[in-house]
N, C-alpha and C positions, 0 to 999 in steps of 0.2 A: 861198397860192396856187392859184386854182382852172383860169387856163387862162394859161398862161407855162412859160416855162423861168428854170433858175438857170443863168448863165452863169459860172464861175472863170478869173479872168486875173489873175495877179502879177508881169507885164509893168512892177513899177511904174517901171523908167524911162522911157518911153513917157508922151507926153500922156494926158490921161484923155480927149478928144475923139476921137481913136486907138483905145485901150481902148472905148471905149462904140460907136464905127462896127462896130468887127471884131464885137462880140455882139449888132449890130442886124443884119448882113450877113446870120450867121450864123441867125439868126432869121426875117427873111424868108424865105431859101432853105430852112429845115423849116417853116414854116408859112402860108407862100404869100401872108403879110400882114403890117408893122409892127406892134410893139406901139403901145400907147398911153398906156403909164406904163414907169419903169424908177427901181427902188429902188436905191441904194447904202449904204454905210456909210458915216455923217458926218465922217470919217476922207477919203472919196474925195473926196465933196463937201459943203460945209456947208450951201449953201442949194441952191432948186429953182432949177436951169433948164433951157433947151429945146433939146432936139439935134435936129437935120432939122427945123426949121420946124414941129411939130410934137409930137415926142415928151418929155415932163415926164419929168427924170430929180430925185429926189425925196429927200433924206438918211433915213434910216431905224433908229435901232441897233437893229433886228433883225435885219437883213442883215450878214452878216459882211464883216470886210475880204475888200479882192480878190476880190466877188462882186457880180453883178450882176442884181436880181431882175425880169425883164422878162415886164408881162403884157398880156392882152389888152384886158382894164376895168381901172379904176382902183378898189382894194381897196387901204388900210391893211391 
């Protein structure tokens, strides 16, 4: 990760969209702009989805369970 944030959220009882929105809101508050990409563990999301119209959420086995890896630039 060159420019971004790693977010931990173990509230598994909540919907993934709600958990992602909390991470994105914090990211925006901290950085003044939304992330372009979010990587999650494949157990969280099994295929790429888009939230908030433009933020791609992509499964990546390098990301630990219950973590969201939010970035300014798209990188694997």
